[in-house]
N, C-alpha and C positions, 0 to 999 in steps of 0.2 A: 651752778656754782658761781660765786661772785668772782668776776674777772679783775676787779680792782685790786691793787696791792693791799696786803693785810697791814703793812706798815709803810708809811710814806712821810719822809721828812724833807722839807724844803727850807734851806737856809736857817736851820735850827741852831740856836745857841743856848747853852745851859751851864750854869755854875751851881755847885752844891757844896755847902760848908766851906765857902771861900776858895774852892778849887774849880778850875776850868774843866768842864767835862766835854762840851761840844762847842766848836767855834765855827759857826756858819756852815753847818754840815747838811748835805743833801744825800739821801739814802732811801732805798726802797727794798722791801721784802715781798716777794710774790706769794700768792696763795699756794699752799702745798710745798713751799720751799723749806729746806733745812739749812740753817746757817749757824755757825759758831761765832761767838764774840770773844776774842782773846785780847790780851793787853797786859802791861805791867801792873803790879800791885799799886793801888792808889790812882789808877788812871780814870776811874769812875764808871766801871762796867756795871756795878749794881745800881748806881745812880741813874745810868742810862735806862735800865729796866724800870726803875721807879717812875721815870718820866713817862714811859709807855703806858703804865697803868695809873697814871695821874696821882702818884704819891708826891711827886715834886713837879713844879711847873717851869717850863723853859722861859728864858727872858724874851726870846724872839723866835720867829720862824713859823712855818705852817706844818703841823704834825697831825696826821690822821692814823688811827689805829683801829682795826676791825670795823671800819666804817664810821667811826666817831672822830670829830674834830677835837683833839685833846687840848688844843690851845685856847679854844673859846667856850668849851662846854661849861655850863654851870655846875657847881658842886653837887646839886641834886641829881644830876645825870651820871655821876661817876659810877654808882653801883651798876648801871646798865652797861657801861663800858666793860667793867670787870666781869660781868656775866659772859661776855664774849671772849674772855681770856681764860686760859688755864695757867695757874702760876705755881711753880714748884721751887721750893727753897732748899738750901743746903741743910738747915736745921728743920727737922720734919714738921714741927708745929701741929702734931696730932692732939686731939683732945684726950687727956689721959684717963678720963672717967667714962669713956665710950668705947665700945668694941669697934672692930674694923668696919663692919657693916654700918654701924651708927655714925662713925666718923664721915663716911662717904655720903650717906643719906642726908646728913645735916646740910650739905651744900645744896641739895635740892629742896629741902624743907624750907630754907630761908627765902627761897623765891616762890614758895607757895605751890609747889608741884603736887599732883595727886599721889596718894599713897600707893596706888596700883602702879603708876608710872615709876615711882621711886624704886619699888622693889625690882621691877624688870631691869631698869637701867643700872642699878647698883650691882646686881648679879652679873650683868653684861660686862661692866668695866672690871669687876673682880676676876672674871674669866680671862679678860684680855691681859691682865697683869699676872695671871697665874696664881691667884690667891683665893679662889673660891672656897677652898678647904679651910681657910683661916678666917672666915667672915665673923666667927664668934670670939676670936681671940682679942685680948686687950693689947694696946700698943707696947706695954712693957714685956709682953710675952713674945715679941717679934725681934728678929735680927735687924740690924741697921738697913740691910738691903730690902728686907720685907717691909719695913716702915716706909722706905722711900717709894716702894711699889704702891703702897696705900695712898701716899701723897699724890702720886701720878694718877691713880684711879680717881681720887677726889677731884683733881684738876680737870679730868676728862668728863666727869659725870654730866655736866650741863652742855656737852657738845660744843665747846668753844671753837672759834675759827683759828686761834693762835695759841700755842703753848710757849710760855716763857719759863725757862729753867735756869735758875741761878746756882751754878756749881752743884748740880744734882748728884754728882758722884764724889763730892769733896770729902765726905766723911766715911767713904766706903772702901773696902779692900778691892783688889783687882778683879776678883771673881764676881763680886756683887756689882761692881761698876760695869762689867761686861753685860751682866743681866739687864741693868737699867738701860744701857745703850741699845740692846736688842729690842727692848720695849719701845723706846723712842723711835727706833727705825720702823717698827711695825706701825706705830701711830702715824708717822710721816707717810708711809706707803699707802695709808688709807686716805691721804689727801690733806692732812692737817699741817699747817705751817709750824715750824719749831725754830725758836731762837734760843740758843743755849750758851750761857756764859761758862767758860771753863779755863783752868790753868793747866789742864792735863793734856799736853801736846801729844803724848803717846796715844790717847784715845782719839784725838783729832786725826792722827795719821792712820790709825786702825779703822776708823769709820769716817772716811773722807767725805766732806760736804763743803759747800761754799763757806769760806772763812774770812771774817773781817777783823781788823785789829784797831783798837781804840788807843790812841797815844797822842798826848799833847793836843787834845781837842779835835783830832781828826779821825775819820774812819777810812781805813785803807784796805783794799782787797789783798789777800795773802795767798800765795801759792803754797799749799800744804806740803809739797815735797821739799820746800826750803826751811821748814820748821825744824 
């Protein structure tokens, strides 16, 4: 197992769309750690995640993610960074013309995986998220919670070191949200680091983990019991 932090920021500064997101911030997330990122609306939580997968570039600082130097890497290397990450969005972004199995398999096809490996791995992650019986279903035949489970399975299929989840329960009812949190807990117990953006403090209290707050350009550790 890689002993280096999966995320490491040193004196990082970032502005996005004329808003200050990070102001000389130092932060690290260890392998296998689960961490919530909370903060007020407009603080830049989603922008922070975009920086980690090189959608936006910081003004200064040293940033390493999953073994890649995000600040200096050439654009041609960005796809290799993203292969080491699983990314889950609030809006599911499934391909509407492909069934569940095909949506997940696509993430392996684009990196040139063998057909035999694809089948084994897709069925494995579908079992992990409890959707093996839905592999032939189309996205519009699934509930919101089921669609998000497919998104998580797709994010996991290439065995990333880190899962980035941007409000993964934001569009779901409490029961479906609890199901997603149980899956994320299982993933984390298997050794994968998880960084989850959320505004749902009830979930944070119910499933306590390390919690950091982004506000006015700073990252501050938060005591969950005080939320």
